FITOR-371638 format. One line per 10 residues: number of its first residue (from 1); their letters; for each residue x, y, z of N, C-alpha, C, O. Coordinates in steps of 0.001 Angstrom, whole numbers, plus 500000, padded with zeros to 6 digits. Each point is the difference from the previous one (the first is absolute). Layout:
N
NUM	a	X,Y,Z,X,Y,Z,X,Y,Z,X,Y,Z | ... $
END
This chain:
262
1	mshkplykdt	523556,508163,500526,500076,499383,498434,498440,500186,499487,498883,499782,500470 | 501632,500712,498378,498486,500448,498948,499662,498789,498969,500774,499464,499207 | 498076,500300,500989,499485,498873,498864,499115,500616,499126,498976,500510,500455 | 501292,499521,498237,499480,500497,498839,499290,499400,499361,500580,498915,499949 | 498070,500937,499198,499214,499357,499728,500560,499069,498702,500761,500424,499132 | 498706,498263,500937,500468,499233,498706,499390,500082,499024,500426,499332,499058 | 498347,501487,500723,498922,500024,499106,500220,501493,498979,500684,501003,500205 | 498493,498653,498749,499784,501208,499331,499228,500901,500685,499398,499512,500956 | 500401,501920,498797,499235,500545,500957,498362,499679,499780,499134,500004,500876 | 500725,499754,497875,498474,499653,499681,499805,498767,500647,498799,499737,499942 $
11	dlvlsiesvm	501950,499217,500762,499695,499006,500805,499555,500179,501307,499294,499210,500627 | 501203,501995,499811,500000,500429,501537,498350,500261,500371,499357,500683,499203 | 499992,498793,501957,499092,500530,500567,500029,500893,501284,499005,500607,500396 | 502203,499425,500217,500392,500510,501332,501291,500431,499730,500714,499249,499335 | 499810,502019,501124,501363,500272,500143,500160,500866,501368,499247,500924,500305 | 501695,498692,500355,500217,500430,501572,501380,500469,499943,500910,499197,499794 | 499335,502191,500393,501376,500362,499820,500344,501001,501075,499280,500939,500339 | 502042,498719,500217,500488,500915,501128,499260,500371,501073,500094,501138,500461 | 498973,497807,500125,499096,500246,500869,500674,500078,501446,500822,499144,500330 | 498846,501810,500452,500241,500180,501571,498973,500045,500876,499231,500932,499764 $
21	ksfdgfrain	500497,498440,501104,498896,500298,501097,500611,499478,501425,500575,498958,500318 | 499036,502264,500426,500413,499809,501525,499026,500187,500879,499224,500901,499683 | 500539,498517,501380,498995,500252,501262,500896,500038,501291,500672,499082,500469 | 499173,502199,499989,500525,500412,501167,501471,499934,499935,500622,499818,501046 | 499930,500298,497951,501581,500090,499931,500210,498632,499522,501156,499880,499595 | 498204,499114,500308,500229,498698,499556,499965,499653,498498,498903,499770,499491 | 502129,500179,499821,499676,499681,498604,499429,498700,499419,500715,499046,499693 | 498031,500976,500185,499578,498740,499625,500249,499663,498391,500126,498828,499647 | 499929,502104,499538,500106,499759,498635,501376,500840,499726,500074,501194,500292 | 501074,498038,499086,501065,500919,499841,500523,499703,498239,500484,498958,499557 $
31	dlnfylgege	499241,502261,499730,500538,499991,498560,499563,498677,499579,500837,499111,499843 | 497819,500664,499945,499414,498992,499589,499903,500100,498430,499469,500995,499507 | 500975,498109,499783,499721,499846,498388,499339,498598,499685,500539,498930,500281 | 498194,501206,499085,499357,498661,499669,499153,500135,498764,499319,501008,499808 | 500721,497962,499339,499331,500346,498813,499124,498587,499884,500535,498981,500439 | 498243,500941,499029,499167,498892,499988,499643,499980,498448,499827,501121,499522 | 500053,497962,499736,499811,499741,498616,498428,499659,499786,499344,499787,501019 | 500117,500160,497925,498753,499753,499856,499728,498489,500137,500797,499214,499486 | 498222,500380,501117,499693,498474,500126,500965,499271,500793,500037,498775,500112 | 500862,502189,500516,500920,499031,500948,499520,499604,501296,499103,500551,500638 $
41	lrtiigpnga	501654,498325,499734,499460,499499,501084,501427,500180,501049,500907,499183,499840 | 499223,501736,501056,501250,500231,501023,499886,499883,501383,499150,500590,500667 | 501863,498508,499853,499888,499756,501500,501071,501010,500770,501131,500235,499573 | 498297,500319,501646,500770,500750,500738,500185,499110,501347,499150,499403,500660 | 502188,500707,499511,500450,499409,501501,500876,501158,500618,500334,501096,499549 | 499914,498276,501627,500754,501226,500950,499651,499639,501509,498929,499526,500379 | 502073,500758,500342,499886,499448,501439,498784,501274,500636,499558,500953,499358 | 500197,498757,501740,499001,501169,500716,500713,500965,500111,501212,499985,500214 | 497904,501196,499613,500827,501400,499859,500866,500416,498816,500776,500955,499977 | 498932,498047,498899,500420,500381,498535,499494,501249,499374,500706,500750,499326 $
51	gkstfmdlit	498016,499436,500936,499452,501214,499401,498703,499416,499160,499386,500844,499346 | 500087,497653,500604,499035,499580,498817,498889,500743,500466,499608,500825,499175 | 499699,499138,501995,498852,500560,500107,499810,501452,499629,499029,500451,499391 | 502031,500238,501057,500181,501357,499577,499955,500091,498453,499256,500839,499494 | 501525,498315,499695,500055,499958,498744,498484,499915,499557,499368,500997,499652 | 500236,498048,500380,498357,499789,499821,499069,501200,500343,498994,500182,499314 | 501275,500550,501608,499253,500878,500434,500144,501549,499071,499090,500811,499831 | 502104,499273,499736,500333,500852,499061,499406,500140,498596,499653,500940,499285 | 500386,497371,500602,499420,499988,498470,498345,500177,500056,499283,500377,499073 | 500372,499303,502076,498356,500209,500082,499456,501125,500403,498779,500137,499922 $
61	grtrpdegsl	502141,501000,500646,499741,501165,500192,499593,500188,501537,499486,501050,500386 | 500773,497876,500467,499636,500112,501327,501064,500800,500769,499763,500328,501163 | 501472,500021,498209,500837,500918,500515,501021,500570,498739,499994,499421,498914 | 500821,501689,501324,500380,500719,498998,501360,499984,499991,500422,499953,501156 | 500469,500068,498001,501429,499886,499953,500445,501511,500442,499361,500967,499584 | 501874,499201,501364,500674,501443,500060,500734,500202,498677,500046,501137,499529 | 500510,497880,499863,500736,500465,498571,499552,498860,499111,499546,498947,500448 | 500624,501355,498128,499919,499033,499313,498598,499735,499268,498966,500521,500419 | 501060,498737,498598,498939,499818,498871,499442,498645,499965,500659,498970,500139 | 498067,501109,499663,499205,498606,499780,498970,500097,498909,498831,500328,500199 $
71	iyhqddghdm	501678,499369,498657,499330,500088,498626,499143,498729,499687,500603,498930,499911 | 498051,501096,499917,499276,499186,499635,500013,500129,498422,499793,501137,499578 | 500425,497842,499469,499984,500061,498624,498711,499522,499585,499808,498795,500161 | 499120,502003,499257,498680,499495,499496,500276,499517,498855,501007,500262,499342 | 497932,498855,500298,499963,498976,498957,499547,501183,498711,500059,499633,498826 | 499572,501548,501468,499445,500863,498885,501502,501064,499580,500002,500987,499264 | 501145,498419,501463,501072,500663,499625,500342,501372,501074,501065,500616,499992 | 498151,499578,500607,499977,501247,500931,500584,499397,501431,499625,498977,500573 | 501367,501926,499819,500508,500045,501629,499230,500453,500808,499299,500934,499609 | 500556,498637,501652,499397,500484,501170,501090,499939,501234,500690,499033,500325 $
81	dltklreyei	499265,502301,500276,500973,499978,501222,498827,499573,501358,499014,500597,500431 | 501645,498086,499962,499152,499650,501079,499990,500730,501224,499048,499987,500779 | 502181,500755,499420,500107,500904,501259,499196,501202,499995,499918,500684,501020 | 499431,499653,497823,498906,501177,500017,498556,499333,500160,499087,500820,500093 | 500598,498010,499949,498872,499472,500181,499528,499388,501472,500755,499546,500860 | 497799,500562,499204,499667,499146,501349,499919,498538,499592,500119,499463,498898 | 499655,500075,502260,499908,498504,500114,498773,499628,499065,500296,499073,499247 | 498525,501352,500608,498906,499501,499344,500372,500168,498508,499841,499133,499140 | 500724,502213,500656,500206,500105,498541,501325,499102,499415,500207,499712,498821 | 500521,499979,502206,501062,498931,499458,499291,498538,499824,500357,499271,499074 $
91	nrlgisrkfq	498855,500414,501640,499133,498746,499744,499017,500111,499023,499575,498917,499599 | 499870,502227,499831,499345,500065,498820,500787,499892,498661,499521,499707,498905 | 501865,500603,501408,500685,499777,498866,500410,498705,499592,500573,499830,498924 | 499111,499013,502058,500257,498736,499829,500955,499370,500891,500583,498972,499658 | 499608,501570,501437,500943,499426,500864,499492,499682,501184,499591,500780,500861 | 500441,498051,499168,498960,499384,501474,501208,499103,500779,500961,499464,499449 | 498717,500529,501964,500632,499286,501061,499511,499135,500883,499038,500316,500700 | 501528,498530,499386,499399,498932,501115,500909,500183,501116,501196,499791,499795 | 498399,500581,501394,500452,499781,501068,500220,498726,500661,499236,499088,499686 | 501827,500644,501322,500192,498628,500255,498777,499190,500606,499831,498825,499673 $
101	apsvyqqhtv	499327,501813,501206,498737,499478,500750,498757,500150,498791,499719,501062,499444 | 499797,497971,500367,498761,499959,498902,498879,500992,500329,499456,499914,501101 | 500238,500834,498195,498871,500999,500360,498923,499755,498843,500075,500489,498872 | 498761,498547,501665,498721,499661,499257,498823,500263,500600,499948,500301,501193 | 498863,499600,497941,498839,500261,500644,499432,498859,500618,499280,499254,499335 | 500994,500490,502034,499623,498791,500665,498632,499422,499839,499727,498853,499646 | 499529,502024,500637,498569,499602,499973,499092,499970,498396,498779,499900,499872 | 502084,500201,499209,499670,499860,498843,500564,498596,498970,501075,499492,500320 | 498326,500055,498724,500415,499077,499569,501358,500356,499166,500503,501111,499834 | 499887,497774,499747,501350,500097,499017,499807,500599,498871,500861,500729,499508 $
111	ydnivlslnk	497821,499010,499853,499640,500688,498749,499758,501421,500145,500379,500790,499135 | 498955,499613,502003,499675,501082,500037,501013,500977,500404,499887,501182,499674 | 501232,498325,501115,501113,500667,500072,500800,500625,498763,500421,501149,499868 | 499662,497783,499286,500551,500568,498508,499091,500924,499427,500416,500993,499405 | 498335,498752,500729,498830,501328,499184,500559,501037,500967,500691,500784,499349 | 499290,499482,501729,500082,501099,500677,501225,500745,499601,499962,501227,500094 | 501237,498133,499427,501255,500424,499625,499885,500141,498734,501105,500338,499576 | 498120,499582,499560,499842,500180,498750,500477,501632,499678,499804,500802,500913 | 500843,499722,497756,500647,501282,500021,498810,500716,499285,500067,500170,498782 | 498828,500265,501938,498755,500570,499635,499924,501395,500721,500835,500309,500851 $
121	drsvlkslfy	498231,500448,498813,499483,501262,500549,499134,499598,501302,498866,499527,500073 | 502105,500843,500975,499296,499577,501246,499438,501215,500848,500172,500103,501215 | 499090,500868,497947,499359,500978,500722,498466,499106,500265,499568,498995,499434 | 499791,501946,501797,498985,499277,500555,498915,499465,498980,499646,498822,499975 | 499812,502261,499100,499133,499713,498987,500215,498864,499202,499161,499151,499698 | 502207,500901,499931,500337,498888,498867,500038,498679,500604,499675,499013,499339 | 500759,500887,502065,499900,498840,500785,498930,499276,500065,499805,498815,499730 | 499293,502285,500784,498480,499532,500556,499482,499086,498378,499343,498960,500049 | 501034,501574,498853,499053,499470,498860,500968,499211,499015,499647,499695,498861 | 501797,499951,501748,500743,499134,499225,499477,498675,499677,499151,499619,500806 $
131	rvsaddrefi	501102,499606,498285,499668,498786,499717,501218,499168,499154,500524,500544,499028 | 499764,498505,501280,501206,499228,499664,499658,499511,498657,499087,499194,499822 | 501763,501368,499068,499858,499861,498803,500428,498644,499308,500836,499369,500647 | 498795,500120,498289,500505,498841,499606,501536,499908,499567,500623,498943,499898 | 499853,502249,499879,501643,500215,499967,500647,499815,501346,501070,499448,500254 | 497934,501213,500683,500641,500050,501446,500163,498630,500493,501011,499656,500613 | 497903,499467,499103,499917,498468,500518,501282,499489,499206,500877,499490,500698 | 499320,500576,498067,500989,499122,499520,501327,500451,500674,500850,499202,500394 | 499242,502041,499696,501390,500679,500573,500065,499146,501448,501071,499436,500221 | 497960,500438,500689,500090,499711,501170,500252,498655,499819,500912,499542,500687 $
141	deilgtirlk	498461,499646,498499,500089,498515,499938,501708,499870,499680,500600,498993,500377 | 499992,501927,499021,501254,499797,499607,500988,500220,501083,501065,499393,500105 | 498483,501545,500706,500780,500394,501185,499949,498601,501070,500996,499542,500560 | 497578,499906,499573,500029,498653,500816,500876,499224,499703,500851,499523,500751 | 498972,500261,497911,501023,498936,499486,501411,500248,500491,500599,499094,500579 | 499906,501974,499239,501228,500378,499977,500772,499781,501613,501169,499700,500240 | 497677,500580,500730,500404,500063,501470,499348,498545,500493,499858,499810,501208 | 499803,499310,497961,499410,498621,500323,499135,499858,500793,500030,498971,500675 | 498820,502065,499550,498940,500179,500933,498762,499622,499320,499023,500169,500730 | 500664,499319,497965,498996,499758,499487,498646,499319,500504,498802,500235,499841 $
151	gminnlagsl	501901,498875,500796,498889,498969,500879,499850,500390,501265,499679,499162,500843 | 500584,502544,499604,499789,500344,501333,499064,501268,499751,499819,500857,500865 | 499660,499174,497986,499450,501517,499884,498855,500400,500761,499683,501186,500083 | 499625,497820,500523,499003,500235,500971,500451,500112,501730,499306,500433,500919 | 502058,499030,499134,500248,499915,501137,500571,501665,500579,500533,500868,499308 | 499122,499188,502253,500130,501333,500352,501558,500283,500304,500633,499140,500612 | 500011,502078,498961,501641,499922,500140,500173,499668,501266,500891,499173,500194 | 498410,501299,500927,500495,499825,501485,500202,498549,499955,500921,499587,500704 | 498402,499537,498607,500335,498547,500331,501106,499235,499128,500245,498794,499959 | 500356,502293,499345,501141,499170,499275,501301,499979,500756,500190,500828,500891 $
161	shgqkqwlei	500677,498309,498815,501339,499827,500701,500941,501245,499817,499660,500864,499193 | 501380,499254,501441,500853,501115,499844,500340,500147,499012,499967,501152,499567 | 500540,497742,499556,500548,500191,498529,498973,500309,498971,500334,500723,499061 | 498421,498799,501009,498920,500179,499268,499641,501251,500118,499838,500662,498975 | 499988,499849,502157,500091,501777,500123,500965,500705,499252,499769,501065,499428 | 501364,498315,500573,501117,500746,499130,499703,500162,498653,500061,501039,499344 | 499569,497699,500252,499623,499808,498529,498946,501081,499717,500188,500856,499136 | 498580,499076,501692,498721,500906,499829,500589,501409,499845,499697,500642,498994 | 501053,499842,501852,500477,501312,500200,500708,500401,498672,499726,501100,499522 | 501194,498058,499829,500649,500089,498979,498923,499969,498845,500178,500901,499180 $
171	gmllaqqpri	498839,498342,500585,498903,500059,499232,499433,501514,500013,500031,500674,498971 | 499485,499795,502163,499585,500990,499951,500844,501312,499628,499447,501025,499599 | 501813,498868,500552,500758,501017,499300,500299,499958,498422,500312,501003,499358 | 499547,497632,500064,499710,499631,498789,498796,500771,499312,500033,500477,498865 | 498979,499558,501949,498770,500516,499543,500089,501419,499646,499158,500558,499297 | 501881,500022,501200,500243,501357,499711,500802,500270,499001,500124,501201,499762 | 500517,498000,499514,500500,499848,498689,501231,500605,500098,500445,500519,498977 | 500379,499537,502318,501383,500769,499936,501190,499638,499028,500167,498878,499520 | 500462,501979,500304,501079,499925,499093,501295,499698,500842,500957,499384,499530 | 498992,501066,501656,501192,499637,501084,499511,499384,501058,499055,500575,500540 $
181	llvdepaagm	501340,498322,499970,499397,499432,501370,501238,499697,500929,500999,499305,499814 | 498573,501478,501275,501016,499701,501283,499461,499258,500998,499087,500313,500764 | 501687,498445,499164,499485,498978,501015,500943,499714,501328,501144,499555,499902 | 498362,500690,501064,501014,500068,501475,499789,498571,500666,498932,499526,500386 | 502232,499943,499656,500028,498446,500659,499018,499358,499763,499317,499820,501009 | 500209,499646,497898,498964,499264,499720,499801,498367,500771,498987,499367,500298 | 502440,500339,499840,500097,498775,500641,500034,499662,501164,500195,498840,500364 | 499590,502288,500510,499928,500114,501600,499033,499085,500585,498853,500084,499562 | 501346,499214,501176,498803,499030,500790,499469,498901,499111,499100,499333,500510 | 501276,500337,498249,499656,499041,499385,500583,498513,500081,501193,499852,500265 $
191	sdeetertge	498136,499257,499551,500418,498835,499672,500963,499648,499056,500142,500857,499129 | 500568,498153,500762,500977,499706,498663,499074,500017,498917,500343,500690,499040 | 498499,498679,500879,499319,499835,498716,499319,501153,499631,499772,500181,498804 | 499810,500748,502149,499412,501149,499620,501111,501169,499514,499667,500896,499224 | 501890,498968,501406,500919,500953,499352,500333,499262,498548,500471,500705,499108 | 499344,498203,500699,500431,499596,498664,498998,500377,498844,500297,500127,498812 | 498562,500017,501715,498677,500362,499338,500057,501588,499462,499790,500490,498891 | 500551,500032,502269,499968,501504,500149,500957,500496,498747,499685,500857,499174 | 501832,498245,500886,500932,500379,498941,499533,499603,498541,500290,500644,498992 | 499064,498385,501034,499300,499651,498597,499125,501124,499402,500058,500445,498854 $
201	lllslegkhs	499051,499954,502235,499178,501082,499774,500578,501173,499489,499498,500540,499015 | 501659,499995,501626,500783,501322,499776,500505,499514,498422,499622,500586,498986 | 501119,498464,501011,500670,499633,498582,498956,499966,498639,500332,500243,498840 | 498467,499427,501599,498792,500073,499122,499765,501693,499371,499729,500301,498837 | 500454,500552,502227,499805,501517,499862,501169,500286,498859,499783,500667,498989 | 501378,498776,501306,501145,500746,499178,499680,500266,498567,499383,499178,499323 | 501077,502084,500166,499819,500543,498869,498632,500614,499699,499817,500738,499032 | 499164,498897,501905,498715,500518,499984,499899,501353,500555,499368,500964,499567 | 501464,498916,501600,500122,501212,501061,501643,500027,500242,500735,499018,499898 | 499670,502326,500446,501360,499887,500753,499758,500098,501341,499212,500812,500484 $
211	iivvehdmef	501535,498270,500237,500002,499350,501296,501077,500363,500632,501056,500026,499369 | 498914,500378,502176,501093,500071,500891,499460,499415,501349,499125,500501,500707 | 501596,498292,499518,499822,499183,501116,501130,500564,500874,501110,500288,499553 | 498479,499860,501857,500844,500080,501169,499861,498830,500712,498898,499624,500398 | 502355,499627,499843,499830,498825,500856,500922,499612,500694,501135,500427,499785 | 498597,498614,501279,501191,499518,500825,500463,498650,499880,501117,499620,500353 | 497917,499609,499096,500093,498530,499848,500743,499654,498811,499470,500151,498899 | 501761,499379,501218,501022,499996,498794,499634,498908,499195,500347,500022,498819 | 498865,498809,501718,499768,498979,499269,498758,500410,498942,499883,499491,498885 | 499253,501479,501649,498993,500550,499170,500577,500843,499030,499474,500004,498887 $
221	irqiarkvtv	501725,500869,501369,500556,500739,498935,500746,499104,499039,500106,500302,498811 | 500378,498668,501670,500618,498958,499017,498787,499649,498841,500162,499947,498781 | 498738,499861,501885,498936,499515,499064,499855,501015,498954,499986,499636,498825 | 499899,501663,501501,499194,500901,499097,501142,501036,499261,499773,500809,499101 | 501588,498887,501601,501065,501104,499546,500128,500158,498709,500212,498942,499408 | 499725,502227,499778,500527,500291,498780,501168,500711,500077,501092,499733,499499 | 498511,501379,501306,501053,501075,500456,500057,500504,501358,499043,500650,500423 | 501749,499176,500153,499981,500347,501496,500850,501246,500183,501116,500182,499514 | 498116,500743,501342,500663,501207,500467,500044,499800,501390,499128,499410,500638 | 502091,501180,499915,500483,500021,501376,500014,501227,500497,500799,500811,499532 $
231	lhqghvikeg	498377,499535,501443,500113,501257,501048,500822,499921,501136,499774,499076,500783 | 501232,501796,499486,500453,499994,501251,500149,501497,500429,500335,500830,499155 | 499430,499522,502108,499944,501590,500373,499316,500892,498889,500452,501116,499741 | 498668,498467,499742,499214,500953,498791,500795,499915,498780,499797,500939,499231 | 500981,498267,500414,500694,500186,498927,500367,498529,499426,500197,498956,500622 | 499829,501304,498006,499780,498550,499080,501710,499568,500366,500976,500721,499791 | 499023,498171,500688,501567,499573,499952,500197,498759,498745,501137,499780,499582 | 497839,499550,499941,500374,499126,498822,498705,499370,499560,499098,499598,500735 | 500954,500377,497928,498673,499599,498850,500778,499032,499474,501231,500006,499998 | 497841,498903,499417,500260,498863,499077,498983,499010,500367,498980,500212,500655 $
241	kflevandpt	501535,498371,498700,499265,498809,500092,500394,499445,501533,500984,500321,500666 | 498013,498806,499663,500032,499511,501372,501305,499593,500520,500469,500378,501074 | 500136,498753,498015,501319,499531,500482,501066,500945,500162,500753,499886,500967 | 499426,501220,498025,500779,500905,500118,499872,500739,501262,500972,500484,500579 | 497780,499601,499855,499830,501048,500984,500251,499137,501490,500536,500550,500962 | 499005,498062,499067,500253,499382,501081,501542,499647,500573,500463,499956,501139 | 500128,499806,497490,501581,499572,500203,500719,501306,500089,501223,499887,499933 | 498280,501408,500212,500738,501267,500119,500577,500009,501110,499212,499573,500843 | 502095,500786,499749,500397,500082,501145,499411,501119,500838,499731,499843,501191 | 500083,501260,498171,499380,501149,500734,498636,499625,500616,499679,500204,501171 $
251	vkevylgrqk	499438,499122,497713,498691,499735,500475,499971,498755,501111,499230,499842,500947 | 501776,499410,498642,500087,499076,501543,500288,500679,501030,499262,499836,500971 | 501711,500984,499132,500248,500888,501068,498903,500662,500616,499814,499695,501178 | 499491,501055,498365,498949,500830,500488,498578,499384,499894,499032,500564,500511 | 500873,498321,498847,498521,499638,499969,500096,498362,500236,499613,499616,501103 | 500674,499785,498340,499783,498531,499889,500780,499313,501051,499456,499032,500531 | 501769,501318,499870,500614,499610,501176,499200,500453,501203,499776,499160,500872 | 499730,502173,499283,499517,500354,501206,498445,499167,500173,499600,499743,501135 | 499624,499887,497707,498885,499257,500024,500200,498813,500654,499180,499542,500795 | 501977,499871,498889,500484,498637,500776,499687,500013,501435,499369,499091,500539 $
261	he	501132,502075,500154,500197,499899,501311,498827,500765,500500,499902,500195,501211 | 499313,500198,498068,498504,500335,500748,499084,499030,500554,498945,500370,500516 $
END
């Protein structure tokens, strides 16, 4: 089944078409078509082995497709073929990824973690003489408010709870001013309260960034879902609103039903 975009071309930030990827004879991605709108919050679900991690790896350049195209539509009207770029080049375009395990500078304060992540020239000389400007401080303060860590700016990142570290890392990515934000299982290992706050955080970013969230927690998906894409055997089998997807017989068979038995 092929899924065509529901947007005008000018509203798209990412177009993935007819993508194939195999590893040692195993087809991880199979004729994948996927379209992401400007400012959209999209959730991706699917059983283990559905191709979710490979999907993220393809977008960020960690791996390359065997066939197909991944086109990034820049806000200046130019299109970039992501399959021709290296990881750091894709990151510089404004595509950032958060992995499941939080990665923060443990021995630095919350504030310094954000400062170190600012989208600045990081050459040795520039870094030695860099001073935080008034505009930078205002931007950092805005980020700290968004991730709700304003009262912890002098705390070492290593002393934070798991959920707080996840929020800090999201803040560090926001400091890079990404246009597309890829978030991998942000609710994993969180308390119910932390999970709810994480959902609120991601919803607050909707419209400001295009966001793809890969997640297993269906209650979390229910909280943040606008449009859900279901992957199975590297292929999109269903897209739609949460209830449309959750009640789909094929989705129940390949994912939701299986999840209940795990």
